[in-house]
Every structure is written in structure tokens, then in C-alpha cells.
C-alpha positions in Angstrom: -29.7 -12.6 7.6 -27.6 -9.5 7.9 -24.7 -8.4 5.7 -21.3 -9.8 6.7 -18.9 -7.0 7.9 -15.3 -7.5 7.1 -12.4 -6.1 9.1 -10.0 -3.5 7.6 -7.2 -5.4 5.8 -4.8 -2.5 5.2 -1.6 -4.6 5.5 -3.0 -7.9 4.3 -3.2 -9.7 7.6 -6.7 -10.9 6.9 -5.9 -12.7 3.6 -7.1 -16.2 3.4 -3.7 -17.9 3.3 -2.5 -16.0 6.4 0.3 -14.0 4.6 0.2 -10.3 4.3 0.4 -8.8 0.8 1.4 -5.1 1.1 -0.3 -2.6 -1.3 -2.9 -5.2 -2.3 -0.3 -7.7 -3.6 1.7 -5.2 -5.8 4.7 -6.2 -3.8 5.4 -9.9 -4.5 7.1 -10.8 -1.2 4.7 -12.0 1.4 5.1 -10.7 5.0 5.1 -13.4 7.7 4.1 -11.1 10.7 1.7 -8.3 10.2 -0.1 -5.9 12.4 -3.9 -6.0 11.9 -6.6 -3.3 12.2 -9.6 -4.1 14.4 -11.9 -1.6 12.6 -14.7 -2.6 10.3 -14.0 -2.0 6.6 -16.1 0.7 4.9 -14.3 0.9 1.6 -13.3 -1.7 -1.0 -10.4 -0.8 -3.3 -7.9 -2.2 -5.7 -4.5 -0.6 -6.4 -4.0 0.0 -10.1 -0.9 1.4 -11.8 -0.5 3.2 -15.1 1.3 0.2 -16.5 -1.7 -2.1 -15.8 -0.5 -3.8 -12.6 -3.6 -4.6 -10.5 -3.5 -5.4 -6.9 -6.0 -7.6 -5.0 -9.2 -6.1 -3.6 -8.4 -4.4 -0.3 -11.0 -3.7 2.4 -10.2 -0.4 4.3 -11.6 1.4 7.3 -12.1 5.1 7.1 -8.8 5.9 8.9 -6.6 3.7 6.7 -8.3 5.0 3.5 -7.4 8.5 4.6 -3.8 7.5 5.4 -3.3 5.7 2.1 -4.6 8.6 0.1 -2.8 11.3 2.0 -5.8 13.0 3.5 -5.3 15.1 6.6 -8.4 13.7 8.4 -10.9 10.9 8.5 -14.6 10.8 9.7 -14.8 7.9 12.2 -18.1 7.3 14.0 -19.2 10.8 13.2 -16.1 12.4 14.6 -13.2 14.1 12.8 -10.0 12.1 13.3 -6.8 14.0 12.4 -4.3 12.0 10.5 -0.7 13.1 11.5 1.5 14.1 8.6 4.0 11.2 9.4 1.1 8.6 9.2 0.0 9.6 5.7 1.4 7.2 3.2 -0.1 8.7 0.1 1.1 5.9 -2.1 1.6 7.5 -5.5 4.1 5.2 -7.3 3.8 1.5 -8.2 6.1 -0.6 -6.0 6.0 -3.5 -8.5 7.2 -1.2 -11.3 10.0 0.1 -9.0 11.0 -3.5 -8.1 11.4 -4.4 -11.8 13.8 -1.5 -12.5 17.3 -2.4 -13.7 20.1 -2.1 -11.3 22.2 1.0 -11.2 25.7 0.9 -12.6 26.9 4.3 -11.3 30.0 3.7 -9.1 29.3 6.8 -7.0 25.8 5.4 -6.1 27.3 2.0 -5.4 29.6 3.5 -2.8 26.8 5.4 -1.1 24.4 2.4 -1.0 26.9 -0.2 0.3 24.2 -2.2 2.0 22.2 -2.8 -1.2 24.4 -2.1 -4.2 22.5 -1.5 -7.4 19.2 -0.6 -5.7 19.7 3.1 -5.2 16.5 3.8 -7.1 17.9 6.1 -9.8 16.7 3.7 -12.5 13.2 3.3 -11.2 10.5 4.9 -13.3 7.9 6.6 -11.1 4.8 5.0 -12.4 1.6 6.4 -10.9 -0.7 4.1 -8.9 -4.1 4.9 -7.4 -6.9 3.3 -5.4 -9.8 2.4 -7.6 -13.2 1.8 -5.9 -14.6 -1.7 -6.2 -18.3 -2.3 -5.6 
């Protein structure tokens, strides 16, 4: 029997329970509707932050691996595929660490961020996160 090929699961649409888990589950809120990628996965990774948060294993196609790591191009079926600058996510900070930051108490910030007071981000520590290869 041949090896089972999994589909790219960049946004978590292929998770078993049907809910997307952005950034490999480092964001706790599940997403109900998620776009899916029809490409075969060629990489298996886990998001790991400097504070020890570990996301779930994520299967990525070559294009989404390039997007998530900020590369300017991917090799897809032997061809160079340019990744536009506005499609490169280059995730460098842990979203879970950012979500656990205390709320801001600066009144100037509260006036500027009226739609979401206290969440301006000035209290967020920028904790590095990286994709770690999983065999």
C-alpha cells in the first residue's frame, strides 16, 4: 500500500473536529468557517514560542510554508512561484503570549482604540515564535 498524502492544513480546516485552529492552535478561539488549500502537504511543522507554547502539528504545502516563513518564492512542481509581499505572513511573534498580555490603562490609547479599549497592544511582549520541523 502507498503512503497516505495529506492536504495542506494551513488554516486548520482539515482538523478532525472540523474547526480551524489558526497558527497550529496557538490562538485559542476556533474559527467556524475556514478556507482550505487543495494542495498536498510536503512539510510537517509545529509552531513553538520562546515561552514554551507549542501548537499542534500543521501540514503545509510548499506555497504556504513559504508564505508563513516570509520567503519571496516557493518551488511548486519544479517551477518557481513568486510569493507577493502582501501574502507573506512571516509569523514572528506568539499570538498566545500576545493574547495573555494585561490590558492597557493609558487614557490616550483608550481614546484611540475606542472599538476595543485596553487591547491596543502596548502591553504585549513580542515573544518569538518559529516553525519547527516534525518528522
